[in-house]
C-alpha positions as CSV (number, residue, x, y, z in Angstrom):
1,M,108.1,71.9,103.0
2,S,110.6,72.1,100.2
3,D,113.6,74.3,100.0
4,S,111.9,76.5,97.3
5,E,109.1,77.4,99.7
6,E,111.3,78.4,102.6
7,P,112.8,81.7,101.2
8,A,109.3,82.9,100.1
9,T,107.9,82.4,103.6
10,V,110.9,84.2,105.2
11,S,110.7,86.9,102.7
12,L,107.0,87.5,103.3
13,T,107.5,87.5,107.1
14,S,110.4,89.9,106.8
15,S,108.3,92.2,104.5
16,I,105.4,92.3,106.9
17,G,107.7,93.0,109.8
18,A,109.4,95.8,108.0
19,L,106.0,97.3,107.0
20,V,104.7,97.2,110.5
21,V,107.9,98.6,112.1
22,T,108.2,101.4,109.5
23,F,104.6,102.3,109.8
24,L,104.6,102.5,113.6
25,L,107.9,104.4,113.7
26,V,107.0,107.0,111.0
27,A,103.4,107.5,112.1
28,S,104.5,108.0,115.8
29,V,107.2,110.5,114.9
30,A,105.0,112.4,112.4
31,G,102.1,112.5,114.9
32,T,104.1,113.5,118.0
33,L,107.3,115.2,117.1
34,L,106.4,116.8,113.8
35,G,103.0,118.0,114.7
36,F,101.0,116.3,112.0
37,N,97.4,115.4,112.9
38,W,96.9,111.6,113.3
39,T,95.2,111.2,109.9
40,Q,98.1,112.8,108.2
41,A,100.5,110.7,110.3
42,V,98.8,107.5,109.4
43,L,98.9,108.4,105.7
44,V,102.6,109.3,105.9
45,G,103.4,106.1,107.8
46,G,101.5,104.0,105.2
47,F,103.4,105.6,102.4
48,A,106.7,105.1,104.2
49,G,105.9,101.5,104.8
50,S,105.0,101.0,101.1
51,V,108.3,102.6,100.1
52,A,110.3,100.4,102.5
53,I,108.7,97.2,101.1
54,A,109.2,98.3,97.5
55,S,112.9,99.1,98.3
56,A,113.4,95.8,100.0
57,W,111.8,93.9,97.1
58,L,113.8,95.7,94.5
59,T,117.0,95.2,96.4
60,A,116.3,91.4,96.8
61,R,115.4,91.2,93.1
62,R,118.7,93.0,92.1
63,T,120.6,90.6,94.4
64,D,118.9,87.5,92.8
65,D,119.7,88.8,89.3
66,G,123.4,89.1,90.2
67,N,123.7,85.4,91.2
């Protein structure tokens, strides 16, 4: 494995981890504490996970442009 492949693998792993953690946290809170039904909670959790990934991607891209 070359050095150029290493950051992409770490980035993908981090992105998937962030997506799963955000989804589970937001869906659980929306479904239990906020009183959404579970279909709505899953949709909100999926949207929140997508926003978290987009934010992380844009932040990493902005950081790479600065170097």
